[in-house]
Backbone as numpy.savetxt, mean C-alpha at the origin, in Angstrom:
# Nx Ny Nz CAx CAy CAz Cx Cy Cz
-7.57 21.27 1.79 -7.37 20.55 0.52 -9.22 19.55 -0.81
-9.12 20.14 -0.96 -10.30 19.08 -1.31 -10.38 18.50 -2.71
-10.53 16.80 -1.94 -10.83 15.75 -1.99 -11.37 15.86 -4.01
-10.96 15.71 -5.23 -11.59 15.31 -6.06 -11.34 13.45 -6.95
-12.68 13.62 -7.10 -13.43 12.19 -7.51 -12.44 11.61 -8.89
-11.54 9.84 -8.58 -11.19 9.26 -9.66 -11.85 9.00 -10.47
-11.02 8.99 -11.88 -11.76 8.25 -12.82 -11.91 7.17 -12.92
-11.31 6.54 -11.88 -11.85 5.02 -11.68 -12.59 4.52 -10.68
-12.80 3.19 -10.38 -13.39 3.11 -9.03 -12.63 3.17 -7.93
-12.37 3.15 -6.45 -11.06 3.20 -6.19 -11.55 2.69 -5.01
-11.46 1.36 -4.73 -11.46 0.68 -3.73 -11.38 0.96 -2.01
-9.88 1.00 -2.07 -8.69 1.76 -0.96 -8.46 0.65 -1.44
-6.99 0.95 -0.49 -5.99 0.47 -0.89 -5.66 -1.13 -0.02
-6.55 -0.99 0.69 -6.65 -2.38 1.82 -6.85 -3.51 0.33
-8.31 -3.02 -0.69 -8.78 -3.76 -0.80 -7.75 -4.13 -2.36
-7.00 -3.03 -2.96 -5.93 -3.65 -4.35 -5.49 -4.41 -3.08
-4.86 -4.20 -2.03 -3.44 -5.17 -1.44 -4.21 -6.88 -1.45
-5.32 -6.39 -1.19 -5.93 -8.17 -1.18 -5.56 -8.62 -2.11
-5.45 -8.13 -3.75 -5.99 -8.66 -5.17 -4.14 -8.61 -4.72
-3.15 -7.70 -4.71 -1.78 -8.05 -4.60 -1.03 -9.07 -4.29
-1.98 -9.27 -2.69 -1.34 -10.27 -1.83 -2.39 -11.58 -1.34
-2.98 -12.26 -2.72 -4.05 -13.21 -2.08 -3.60 -14.35 -0.88
-4.29 -14.63 0.31 -4.19 -15.35 1.16 -3.60 -16.45 0.38
-2.58 -17.52 1.56 -2.26 -18.48 0.74 -3.47 -20.07 0.58
-3.44 -20.51 -0.12 -4.38 -21.76 0.11 -3.97 -22.66 1.73
-5.41 -22.81 2.29 -4.73 -23.35 3.50 -4.13 -22.94 5.03
-3.88 -21.13 4.65 -3.13 -20.59 5.67 -5.07 -19.49 6.25
-4.26 -18.80 7.38 -4.91 -17.92 7.44 -4.29 -16.94 8.14
-4.10 -15.40 7.88 -3.32 -13.98 7.77 -4.12 -13.18 7.92
-3.38 -12.29 8.48 -4.21 -11.27 9.54 -3.26 -10.27 9.03
-3.40 -9.08 8.56 -2.91 -7.63 8.97 -2.28 -7.62 9.26
-0.97 -7.27 9.45 -0.76 -6.93 11.15 0.28 -5.53 10.99
0.56 -4.53 10.44 1.11 -3.34 9.79 0.34 -2.55 9.35
0.48 -1.15 9.61 -0.29 0.01 9.18 1.07 0.57 8.99
0.61 1.28 7.35 1.97 1.70 6.39 1.69 3.58 6.82
2.09 4.63 6.78 1.69 5.80 6.86 2.66 6.52 5.69
2.15 6.34 4.91 2.20 7.38 3.24 1.71 8.41 3.32
3.41 9.26 2.72 2.62 10.31 2.04 3.12 10.88 0.79
1.79 11.34 -0.73 2.11 11.15 -1.74 2.84 11.80 -2.10
3.74 11.22 -2.77 4.67 12.92 -3.81 4.59 13.00 -4.17
2.90 13.28 -4.51 2.05 14.29 -5.81 1.20 15.36 -5.12
0.89 15.26 -3.58 0.06 16.24 -3.22 0.66 16.31 -1.87
0.97 15.26 -1.38 1.91 15.62 0.10 1.06 15.68 1.06
-0.13 15.06 0.71 -1.09 14.49 1.64 -0.60 13.11 2.82
-1.29 12.43 3.40 -0.70 11.58 4.52 -2.33 10.72 4.26
-1.92 9.65 3.77 -3.40 7.97 4.49 -2.61 6.67 4.82
-3.34 6.25 5.45 -2.30 4.33 6.14 -2.97 4.16 5.10
-1.56 2.56 5.19 -2.35 2.05 4.29 -2.07 0.66 4.50
-2.89 -0.76 4.73 -2.62 -2.07 5.52 -1.43 -3.12 4.18
-0.69 -3.18 5.22 0.25 -3.91 4.91 0.70 -5.88 5.43
0.76 -7.17 5.44 0.94 -7.50 5.64 2.42 -7.68 5.33
3.23 -7.91 6.63 4.95 -8.23 6.79 4.94 -9.80 6.42
4.42 -10.70 6.90 4.55 -12.11 6.80 4.89 -12.27 5.11
4.32 -11.57 4.04 4.37 -11.79 2.82 5.08 -11.32 1.37
6.23 -10.99 3.20 7.74 -10.27 2.86 7.76 -9.31 1.48
8.88 -9.00 0.94 9.24 -8.04 0.36 8.28 -7.24 -0.58
7.79 -6.14 -0.74 6.84 -6.03 -2.21 6.91 -5.22 -2.86
6.65 -4.85 -3.87 6.80 -3.22 -4.70 5.68 -3.77 -5.50
4.90 -2.25 -5.40 3.42 -2.50 -6.34 3.10 -1.27 -6.45
2.01 -1.24 -7.45 1.75 0.57 -7.97 0.54 0.54 -7.37
0.20 1.79 -6.59 -1.33 2.13 -5.87 -1.48 3.66 -6.18
-2.86 3.90 -6.05 -3.37 5.60 -6.43 -3.30 6.09 -4.82
-3.11 7.78 -5.21 -3.31 7.89 -3.69 -5.05 7.88 -3.36
-5.50 8.21 -2.15 -6.53 8.16 -1.67 -6.52 9.95 -1.87
-6.51 10.32 -1.77 -6.66 11.89 -1.77 -6.08 12.49 -3.36
-5.55 12.18 -3.84 -5.50 13.41 -5.00 -5.97 12.10 -6.46
-5.83 10.75 -6.45 -5.69 9.30 -7.11 -3.96 9.42 -8.16
-3.26 9.52 -7.92 -2.41 9.36 -8.89 -1.53 8.81 -8.23
-0.84 8.03 -9.33 -0.60 7.09 -8.98 1.13 6.80 -8.37
1.90 5.91 -7.70 2.89 5.79 -6.89 3.45 4.80 -6.85
4.89 4.33 -6.59 5.24 3.06 -6.92 5.60 3.38 -5.26
5.66 1.78 -4.77 5.94 1.22 -3.48 6.75 0.27 -3.18
7.88 0.47 -2.21 8.71 -0.66 -2.60 8.21 -0.53 -0.66
8.76 -1.87 -0.80 8.53 -1.98 1.30 9.89 -3.78 1.34
10.80 -2.92 1.97 11.90 -4.22 2.21 10.90 -4.73 4.30
11.75 -6.63 3.88 11.29 -6.74 4.84 12.11 -7.80 4.75
12.26 -7.89 6.92 13.22 -9.01 6.81 13.20 -9.84 7.06
14.20 -11.04 7.51 13.69 -12.56 7.28 12.62 -13.03 9.01
12.91 -12.36 9.47 11.78 -12.23 10.88 10.44 -11.93 10.69
10.70 -10.94 9.58 9.58 -10.68 9.21 8.49 -8.95 9.57
9.76 -8.65 10.16 9.60 -6.85 10.59 10.28 -5.62 9.22
9.46 -4.41 9.66 9.47 -3.54 8.34 11.03 -3.06 8.12
11.87 -2.93 7.25 13.15 -2.75 7.11 12.94 -1.19 6.81
12.85 -1.05 5.55 12.91 0.26 4.44 11.06 0.44 3.66
10.71 1.60 3.77 9.70 2.00 2.66 10.10 2.70 1.53
10.08 2.55 0.37 10.02 3.83 -0.89 9.67 3.65 -1.47
8.37 5.19 -1.63 7.49 5.62 -3.16 8.08 7.21 -3.79
7.37 6.59 -4.51 8.44 6.97 -5.93 6.39 7.72 -6.59
7.21 8.65 -6.62 6.16 9.04 -8.49 5.75 8.09 -9.21
5.05 8.34 -10.05 4.78 7.15 -11.57 4.51 8.02 -12.47
């Protein structure tokens, strides 16, 4: 499948997550989990860095292949393990 250029700058999912999950003042945090995402629009797969230490989260990202938006909801247990991932087309 050929890639098409996004109409807006695409800094990558990891960069968008840096804005969605800013580091807490006075702490250091390493992204420790990679999520495998399958786009609900085009079916292509890509990886997404996620820091489970930040807890459960829901956010919108663009597919790295077709640039269409999707909502991700990541459930993280109290001990920092990823329990589930839901992906929905926007």
